[in-house]
Each structure stands twice: as C-alpha cells, then as structure tokens.
N, C-alpha and C positions, 0 to 999 in steps of 0.2 A: 318521387323518394327524395327526400331531400337528407342531405349528408351530415352529416353533424362533424365539428371539428374538435378538433383535440382541444384539451385544456394541454394547460403548461405538464402540468403534474407530467399527466402522460406522454409528452412528448420528451418530456424527460427520461421519466421512465423504461419507456419501451426499445431505448437502442440497450440499456443495461438487461434487459430482461430476455432483449434479443445475443447478446453479448455471451448469459449465464447460460443460455438455453442450446445458443449452436458453438460454444465455444470453451465450456467445461463442461457440459453433459455427454456429451459427445468424445469427448477426449480419447481416443483408444488406447488408453491407457488402468492399469485396475487401479480401485476405488480409493486405493490407502496412499497409490502413487500419487495420484491427481489431490487426494486430500497437504497432503503434506508437501507437494509444490506452494497451495493457495496458502499455506503457515508459514515456509520460508517467506513465501517473496512478501508478506503482510508486515512479518515480524522487520522486515528490511525496510520497506514503506516507511518506516515511525523511525531509522536511525536518521539522525542527519548530516548524512555523510550523499549528500544529492551529487550527483555525476558521478560516480562510481559503485552507487546502490545495486546497478545490473550484474557489474561482476561480480558481488556480492554473494545476490543470491543466485546466482550460476555456480559459485562455487560449492553456495548450504546447500542448492537442490542437489549436487554430484554427491556429497558428505550425506546427505539423508537418503538418498537414491530417490528423489523427491523428482515430477516432473519438471523440467527446466523450463519448457515452454512458459507455462503457465508460474510459476515463480518469478520469472523477469514479466511479465505484464502484471502482474500483481504491483511491483516496484510502482510504476506509472501510475500510484496511487498519489504517491506526492510527487508533485512535478510544482514547476512556477504559481501557476495558478490557482494551485489546494495549498500552497503554503502556509497562510495562514491557521486554514482552521484545521491542518493533521500537527504544526508544531505549536501552537499556542496552547491547546490542552496540556500540549506535552508539558511544557516551559510552564504553564501550571501545578501540572501535577510534581513536577522538577521541585520546584519551590518549595509545595508544601513538602517534599519528602524530607529534602535539603533546608528548609529554614531559609531564611534571606542572605543570603552569602553577599549578593551587591544591593544593599538597602534602598538605593539611587534608583533604581529599577523598578518604575511600577507596570504592573502587568498590564494593565493598557498602554503603554509606551511600545511594548516590545509587537503586539499586531499591527499599528501605528508603521513600527521602525522597519519589520519583514515586509508589510506590501508596501512600500516606496523600494526599498531597496529590490524588491524582487518583485518589482512593476513591470510590465509588458514594455513599454516603452526604456527603461532604463536597460533591463535586460536587451534590447535591442540595439540600441545606445553607444550603452558606456563597461558590455559584458567584457568589451577586452581591455579596457584599459587598467592601468596599473591602481587609478584610485577610488574604485567599484568595487575592489578584492579589500583597500585596505581600509573601506565604509564594513565591507562585510566581517572581516576578519575583530575588526574596532566591536561590530556586537555581536560575536558570537566570541567575542572575550569576555563580555560581560554577562553571554545568557544558554552559553554553549554547553558546561556541565549541567546546568537543570533540565535545558532541553535533551542531553541525553538520557540521563536517568527517568527523565519522565519519558522519552523517549524508547526505554528499553521496558518499562511496566505496562503502558500503553500499546506496544508490541507485543510482548506479550500474551496481556492478554487478547489482543484481537487474532494473535495467530493462535489462541486455544481453541476462539470459539470460532474461527474459522474453517480449523482442522473438523472440529465433530461436527459442524451444521454443511459443511461442502460430504464429507463421507455419506454422510446421514441423508443430503441431496440425489449423491451420485448413484447409490443401494439402490434407495427407492423407487428413484427414475430409471432404471434398469433394472430391477421385479416388475414393474409394471408395463417398460415395453414392452417386453414378451422378445423381441431379438437377440438373436445370438451373432447380432456384428459385430461385437465386444469383446473380440477374440482375445485380448490378453489377459481377460478374467480369468474365463476357466483354462486356461493354457498349463498343463503342469509342467510346461517348459520354461515355463518364468518365473525367476528367483527375486522373490520378496527383497 
C-alpha cells in the first residue's frame, strides 16, 4: 500500500486542529469561561503592546472571569514572526479611520519597516541595543496611533467573532461527545 504524502496545507492545518481539539475543547471549564478567555486573548493580541500583552491578557481574564490559560495562549497570535500580517491591517484600518496624519508614510513602507526592524536576525543581534529601540520608537512614533486605533477595531471584531465561535464549538462538541468528564459545566457550586 502506497502512503500519500501530506500537502503543505495539511501540514500547516493539522497542528492548529490538534491545538483546538486538545487544548480548547477539552479544557475542564465552562463554555462561557473558555469563550471569554479566547475573546480576551484575541483582543489583547491586536494591541501594539508586545512584551506586556500576556500580563494584560491575564489581568483581563481575571477581570472578566475568563479562562486565564487560553487568554494568555491567544496572545501568542502576535509575535515577531506574525507582526506584519497582524499589525499591517491594523495600520490600514487606523489610517482609514483617522485620515492621513503622517502623509509622508506610505502603507507599503510600513510593512517593509516592520519586517526589517523585527526580522529574526535583527531581534537576535540588536534587541539589546539602544539603537534598535530608538528605531522602534521612531517607527511607532509615526504609525503608533493608527496601529493602536486599528488594533482596537480589529481586536474587538476578532474578540466578538472568537467568543461566539468558541462558545458554539465547545457546546456542540460537548453535546455530541456525551461524556461527563467536563465536571465544571454542570456543577452548581461553580459560579459564573
């Protein structure tokens, strides 16, 4: 029997499906708390406060009585490798909403600057230097407001969609599985 090799898409999607299946659907918590954790984490992931996002997500999870672990894990959506795909659209939306505050900055330049500053090699070699942080301050001085406003808008949209999608997926999965291993779901002693 000949084994078929997996396509690139299958290799990419399989870990994501495994993460959802084993790290989200089987969390021993209520569907509401799981969905709130995902929503808090997604919202914080779109804020341009990389470096303190996990602390913000943890604080938000405590305030909203959300699943803390899932909130912190969702923040990992934004990292130096996904900086341009996450913050590029944030910048474009912020620029659209605010107008051209800095007309000398073009949207194509933003992606190039972010890719250059936050490239893996630059992070390894220059992260500790003052010149690196001066360059980051200059770039975010020009685009910071647009990225922040766009991040709030996109983060809110993703948080709302993430909440309802997660809640629906978790409740449907638990209804179909028929097992009683989710002790917190029907426990009258657990307060929402």
